C-alpha positions in Angstrom: 0.0 0.0 0.1 1.2 3.5 -0.8 1.0 6.6 1.4 2.1 10.2 1.1 3.0 12.6 3.9 4.1 16.2 3.5 7.1 17.5 5.3 9.8 20.3 4.9 13.6 20.5 4.9 16.1 23.4 4.8 18.3 24.8 2.3 20.0 27.7 3.9 17.3 29.9 5.4 14.6 28.7 3.0 12.4 25.7 3.5 11.3 23.5 0.7 8.5 21.0 0.4 9.4 17.3 0.7 6.9 14.6 -0.3 7.6 11.6 1.8 6.1 8.7 -0.2 6.1 5.3 1.5 5.4 2.0 -0.3 4.8 -1.1 1.8 4.5 -4.4 -0.2 4.8 -8.0 0.3 8.3 -9.4 -0.1 11.5 -10.0 1.8 11.7 -7.7 4.7 13.8 -4.5 4.0 13.8 -0.9 4.6 15.2 1.5 2.0 15.3 5.3 1.8 15.9 7.0 -1.6 15.8 10.6 -2.7 19.3 11.8 -1.9 19.2 11.3 1.8 22.3 12.4 3.8 23.6 10.2 6.7 21.3 11.6 9.3 18.3 10.8 7.1 19.6 7.2 6.3 20.1 6.5 10.0 16.4 7.4 10.6 15.5 3.8 9.6 16.7 2.5 13.1 15.1 5.4 15.0 11.8 5.1 13.1 11.7 1.2 13.6 12.3 1.5 17.4 10.0 4.6 17.8 7.0 2.7 16.1 7.6 -0.4 18.2 7.8 1.6 21.4 4.7 3.5 20.5 2.6 0.4 20.7 2.3 -0.1 16.9 3.4 -3.1 15.0 6.3 -2.5 12.6 5.5 -4.1 9.2 7.5 -7.2 8.3 7.4 -6.3 4.6 9.5 -4.6 1.9 9.4 -0.9 2.7 10.5 1.8 0.2 10.7 5.5 1.2 11.1 8.1 -1.5 11.8 11.8 -0.6 10.8 14.0 -3.4 12.1 16.0 -5.2 14.8 13.4 -5.6 17.5 15.7 -7.0 17.8 17.9 -3.8 19.9 16.7 -0.9 17.9 16.1 2.3 19.8 16.9 5.5 19.0 16.5 9.2 16.5 14.7 11.2 13.4 16.6 10.2 11.9 13.7 8.4 11.8 11.1 11.1 8.2 11.9 12.1 6.7 11.9 8.5 8.5 8.7 7.6 7.1 6.9 10.7 3.5 8.2 10.1 3.8 7.2 6.3 4.9 3.7 7.3 2.0 3.2 9.7 -0.6 4.7 7.3 0.7 2.5 4.5 0.8 -0.7 6.5 -2.2 -0.5 8.9 -5.8 0.6 9.1 -5.2 2.5 12.4 -4.7 5.8 10.6 -7.9 6.2 8.5 -7.8 10.0 8.3 -6.3 12.1 5.5 -2.9 13.4 6.5 -2.5 15.6 3.5 -3.6 18.8 5.2 -0.7 18.5 7.7 3.1 19.1 7.3 5.0 17.0 9.8 8.4 18.0 11.1 10.4 16.3 13.9 13.2 13.9 15.0 12.2 10.7 16.8 13.9 9.2 19.9 14.0 5.4 20.2 11.2 5.5 22.7 8.9 7.4 20.4 9.3 10.8 21.9 9.8 13.9 19.7 13.0 15.8 19.9 13.4 19.5 19.0 15.0 20.3 15.6 16.9 23.3 14.4 15.3 25.7 12.0 11.6 25.2 12.7 11.0 29.0 12.4 12.3 29.4 8.8 10.6 26.0 7.9 7.2 27.2 9.1 7.5 30.6 7.5 8.4 29.0 4.2 5.5 26.5 4.3 3.1 29.2 5.3 4.2 31.3 2.2 3.5 28.2 0.1 -0.1 27.9 1.4 0.2 25.3 4.1 -1.6 26.0 7.4 -1.5 22.9 9.6 1.7 21.6 11.2 2.8 19.0 13.7 6.1 19.8 15.3 8.1 18.7 18.5 7.0 20.3 21.8 10.5 21.7 22.2 10.0 24.0 19.3 6.6 25.4 20.6 8.0 28.9 21.7 9.6 29.3 18.3 6.4 28.6 16.4 4.2 30.9 18.6 5.2 34.1 16.8 3.8 33.0 13.4 0.2 34.1 12.8 -2.3 32.5 10.5 -1.2 28.9 11.0 -2.4 26.0 13.1 0.6 24.4 14.8 0.4 21.3 17.1 3.5 21.0 19.3 3.5 17.4 20.5 5.8 15.4 22.6 5.7 11.9 21.0 4.8 9.9 18.0 1.8 8.4 19.8 0.4 11.8 20.3 0.7 12.5 16.7 -1.0 9.4 15.8 -3.8 10.1 18.2 -4.3 13.5 16.6 -4.3 12.3 13.1 -6.6 9.5 13.8 -9.0 11.7 15.9 -8.6 9.6 19.0 -7.6 12.6 21.1 -7.9 16.4 20.5 -5.0 18.7 21.2 -5.0 22.5 21.3 -2.9 24.3 18.8 0.0 26.6 19.8 -1.4 30.0 20.8 0.0 33.0 19.0 1.8 35.4 21.3 2.6 39.1 20.8 6.2 40.2 20.2 7.6 42.0 23.3 10.8 43.9 23.2 13.2 43.3 26.0 14.9 46.3 27.6 18.6 46.7 26.5 19.7 47.5 30.1 18.3 44.2 31.5 19.6 42.1 28.6 23.1 43.4 28.4 24.0 44.3 32.0 26.1 47.3 30.9 25.3 51.0 30.4 27.1 53.9 28.8 26.9 55.9 32.1 29.4 53.3 33.5 32.1 54.7 31.1 33.9 57.6 32.8 35.2 60.5 30.7 35.9 59.6 27.1 33.4 62.2 25.9 34.8 62.3 22.3 34.7 58.5 22.1 31.1 58.3 23.4 30.0 60.9 20.9 31.7 59.1 18.0 30.0 55.8 19.1 26.6 57.6 19.2 27.1 58.9 15.6 28.2 55.5 14.4 25.1 53.8 15.9 22.7 56.4 14.7 23.8 55.8 11.1 24.8 52.2 11.2 28.5 53.0 10.6 31.5 50.9 11.3 33.8 52.1 14.0 37.4 51.4 15.0 38.6 52.4 18.5 42.4 52.8 19.0 44.0 53.4 22.4 46.2 52.0 25.2 45.2 49.1 27.4 42.6 49.9 30.0 41.3 53.0 28.2 37.8 51.6 28.0 37.6 50.5 24.4 36.0 47.1 25.3 33.4 48.8 27.7 32.5 51.2 25.0 32.0 48.4 22.5 29.9 46.4 24.9 27.7 49.5 25.3 27.0 49.8 21.6 23.9 47.4 21.6 22.4 49.2 24.5 22.0 52.4 22.4 20.9 50.8 19.3 17.2 50.9 18.3 15.1 48.1 19.5 14.6 45.2 17.1 11.4 45.5 15.1 9.3 42.3 14.8 10.5 41.8 11.2 14.1 42.2 12.2 13.6 39.8 15.2 12.1 37.1 12.9 15.0 37.5 10.4 17.6 37.2 13.2 15.8 34.4 14.9 15.7 32.4 11.7 19.5 32.5 11.4 20.1 31.5 15.0 17.5 28.7 14.7 19.2 27.2 11.6 22.5 27.4 13.4 21.2 25.7 16.4 22.1 28.5 18.9 18.6 29.9 19.7 18.7 30.5 23.4 16.3 31.3 26.1 12.7 30.6 26.7 11.4 33.5 24.6 11.6 31.5 21.4 12.7 34.6 19.5 15.8 36.9 19.5 14.5 40.2 20.9 17.7 41.9 21.6 20.5 43.0 19.2 23.1 40.2 18.8 26.6 41.0 20.0 29.1 38.6 18.6 32.7 38.5 19.8 34.8 35.9 18.1 38.2 35.0 19.4 41.1 35.9 17.3 41.9 32.2 16.8 38.5 31.6 15.1 38.7 29.9 11.7 37.4 31.4 8.5 34.7 28.8 8.4 33.4 29.7 11.9 33.4 33.4 10.9 32.1 33.3 7.4 30.1 30.1 7.5 30.5 26.8 5.8 31.1 23.2 6.6 29.4 20.3 4.8 25.9 21.8 5.1 27.0 25.5 4.4 25.9 26.6 7.8 25.8 30.3 8.8 28.8 31.8 10.4 29.4 34.4 13.2 29.0 37.3 10.9 25.4 36.1 9.9 24.7 35.4 13.6 25.6 39.1 14.2 23.0 40.1 11.6 21.0 43.2 12.8 23.5 43.6 15.6 27.2 44.0 16.4 30.4 42.1 15.3 33.0 43.1 17.8 36.7 42.3 17.0 38.9 43.0 19.9 42.6 43.5 19.3 42.1 43.7 15.6 45.7 43.0 14.4 45.7 39.7 16.3 43.3 38.2 13.8 44.9 36.5 10.7 45.0 38.8 7.8 43.2 36.4 5.6 40.4 36.3 8.1 40.1 40.1 8.1 40.1 40.3 4.4 37.2 38.0 4.1 35.1 40.7 5.8 35.5 43.1 2.9 32.7 41.7 0.8 30.0 41.4 3.5 30.9 44.9 4.8 30.0 46.2 1.3 27.2 44.0 0.3 25.7 43.1 3.7 25.2 39.5 2.6 27.6 36.6 2.4 27.5 33.8 -0.1 28.8 30.4 1.3 29.7 28.0 -1.5 30.5 24.5 -0.8 30.4 21.3 -2.8 27.0 20.3 -1.5 25.3 23.7 -1.3 25.7 27.3 -2.1 23.8 29.5 0.3 23.4 33.2 0.7 23.0 34.5 4.3 22.2 38.0 5.4 25.1 39.8 7.1 24.1 43.3 7.8 26.1 44.0 11.0 27.7 47.0 12.6 31.5 46.3 12.8 33.1 47.5 16.0 36.8 46.9 16.3 39.4 47.9 18.9 43.2 47.8 18.9 46.3 49.2 20.6 48.2 51.9 18.6 51.4 49.7 18.9 52.5 46.3 20.3 53.1 47.7 23.8 50.0 49.9 23.6 51.4 53.2 24.7 52.2 54.9 21.4 50.8 58.5 21.6 49.5 57.9 25.2 49.7 60.8 27.6 50.1 58.5 30.6 52.4 55.7 29.3 55.8 55.5 27.5 56.1 53.6 24.3 59.0 51.2 24.1 58.4 50.0 20.6 60.6 50.7 17.7 59.3 52.4 14.5 59.6 49.1 12.5 57.7 47.2 15.2 54.9 49.7 15.0 54.8 49.7 11.2 54.7 45.9 11.2 51.9 45.8 13.8 49.8 48.3 11.9 50.5 46.6 8.5 48.4 43.7 9.6 45.3 45.7 8.8 45.0 46.4 5.1 44.2 49.8 3.6 41.0 48.5 1.9 39.7 47.1 5.1 40.4 50.4 7.0 38.7 52.3 4.1 35.5 50.4 5.0 35.6 51.6 8.6 33.7 55.0 8.7 34.9 56.3 12.0 38.5 55.7 13.4 38.7 57.0 16.9 41.6 57.6 19.3 40.7 56.6 22.8 43.3 57.8 25.4 43.6 56.6 29.0 41.4 57.9 31.6 42.6 60.1 34.4 42.1 59.0 38.0 40.1 62.2 38.7 37.7 61.1 36.0 37.3 57.7 37.6 36.3 59.0 41.1 34.4 62.0 39.8 30.7 61.9 40.9 29.5 63.7 37.9 26.5 62.0 36.4 27.2 60.5 32.9 24.5 60.2 30.2 22.7 56.8 30.4 22.3 54.5 27.4 18.5 55.2 27.5 19.1 59.0 27.0 21.4 58.4 24.1 19.2 55.8 22.6 16.3 58.3 22.4 18.4 60.5 20.1 19.5 57.5 18.1 15.9 56.5 17.7 15.0 59.9 16.5 17.8 59.9 13.9 16.8 56.4 12.7 13.2 57.5 12.4 14.3 60.3 10.1 16.2 57.8 8.0 13.4 55.3 7.8 11.1 58.0 6.5 13.7 59.4 4.1 14.5 55.9 2.6 11.0 54.5 2.7 10.9 54.0 -1.0 14.6 53.2 -1.5 15.0 49.9 0.1 17.6 51.4 2.5 17.4 51.2 6.3 20.0 53.7 7.5 22.7 56.1 6.2 25.5 53.6 6.2 23.6 51.6 3.5 23.4 54.5 1.0 24.7 54.0 -2.4 26.1 56.7 -4.7 22.6 57.5 -6.1 21.3 58.0 -2.6 24.2 60.2 -1.7 23.6 62.4 -4.7 19.9 62.6 -3.8 20.0 63.1 -0.1 23.4 64.6 0.7 23.5 67.9 -1.2 26.7 69.8 -0.2 27.2 73.5 -0.5 30.4 75.1 -1.7 31.9 75.4 1.8 31.2 71.8 2.6 32.8 70.7 -0.7 35.9 72.7 0.0 36.3 71.1 3.5 36.0 67.6 1.9 38.4 68.5 -0.9 41.0 69.8 1.5 40.7 66.6 3.6 40.7 64.5 0.5 44.1 66.0 -0.6 45.7 66.4 2.8 44.8 62.9 4.2 45.3 61.1 0.9 41.7 59.7 1.0 40.1 57.4 -1.5 36.8 57.9 -3.3 35.2 55.4 -1.0 36.5 57.4 2.0 35.0 60.5 0.6 31.5 58.8 0.3 31.8 57.5 3.9 32.7 61.0 5.2 29.5 62.4 3.5 27.4 59.5 5.0 28.7 60.3 8.5 28.0 64.0 8.0 24.5 63.1 7.0 24.0 61.2 10.2 25.4 64.0 12.3 22.9 66.3 10.6 20.1 63.8 11.4 21.1 63.8 15.1 20.8 67.6 15.1 17.5 67.4 13.2 19.0 69.4 10.4 17.5 68.9 6.9 20.8 70.0 5.2 24.3 69.0 5.8 26.2 72.0 7.3 30.0 72.7 7.4 30.2 71.9 11.0 28.7 68.4 10.3 31.3 67.8 7.6 34.1 69.0 9.8 33.1 66.6 12.6 32.8 63.7 10.1 36.3 64.5 8.8 37.6 64.6 12.4 36.5 61.0 12.9 38.9 59.9 10.1 41.8 62.4 10.7 41.9 61.7 14.4 44.7 59.3 14.1 47.2 58.3 11.4 46.8 54.6 10.5 
């Protein structure tokens, strides 16, 4: 007897329909799975066999053939255990008289018949909904993840037996209730605040400008100057995640299997800090299944690279393309997948190997050649893509013990939110979210410069030996400064400040 069950599998962040066709006929007992299954799918034979037996159902002593269509696409993971088991039972017994074609089944089976949570349920359900499917059975461990999708009927069950009872109408189960998306407060989530940073008014202003326009920033200063603390404060002044951004970020974390917490959704800006010994695959993405890397996990958030020159040069150079295009294409033998990678790069470094070059409080012991070799680890093209390059000097003891009240992250975030709102309204029809994403056509349209502004940029271009890309990025930063001051036009003072963020140090 032949049966068909619907399921879904992943290719990158997109789910695709898999028709699980099961044929149970008389013949020598065997169990074959065809349709380009990977190792995890092939091993499902043993999981399914034990799960069916331990769920109180007789496993057929016949020839069983399972076809996973379309047969020309590789099927990976354990998503198909549940549909294969249901298909075998429906094809071999009369205990499942109902039509299962209305449901899409997703889930991994344990040997005792219980359902285990799987990665990537959120993108699977979203893809299935877009293709017209409304009813789903998933593992109970993925319930929270599925509760943010409206317009679908999702049953989060704990075992194969419960799935059979639901499909045969022996028992009724309540579908997962849709819940409203709630934004978590940044202060509670991150445990840091900009008010903790004493002094460093120039650096804090630069960080505010960078966040307001989504610009990349490099902090250069001696050890203990507060570079890491400033970087950790960046997410606390970023605008709260919108629901669409939260879903997009959660999809990546779900596919990567790193979705944390009981909320079932990523509701705070990611802050990823890879160690300098990280491999290119872990940063960019890859492996046999072309999984997302750290830069994709930082999507809609921050990628923080501490001690930038300590990272291998080849690793840093691999960031150039995603910094420009805000996507990364991971190509492997078995798959080629495009992942979003729209992150804000925050990097920090010492000015020299000992860290005291140019410091007011310490003496540099490095030779000129040592300093040059140290700084040469960072290429010019990569520096060109960093909009703000800021010098952060050591903090005086008097600043540390001063009781002066510093601005909190909440106060700064209010100004950032206002600037981002101006940008959203400005770029509503352009497919651009913030100033850092502007292309040349947007700069010409929204960044008109008067003669005085052009003269300032021309002088900086010649004296600092800037590139065409650097000129464009100065104009983008000036546009952000104007937005923070609620100015419709870019003024000379805005351009001077933007130039100062690139001429503040000589790298």
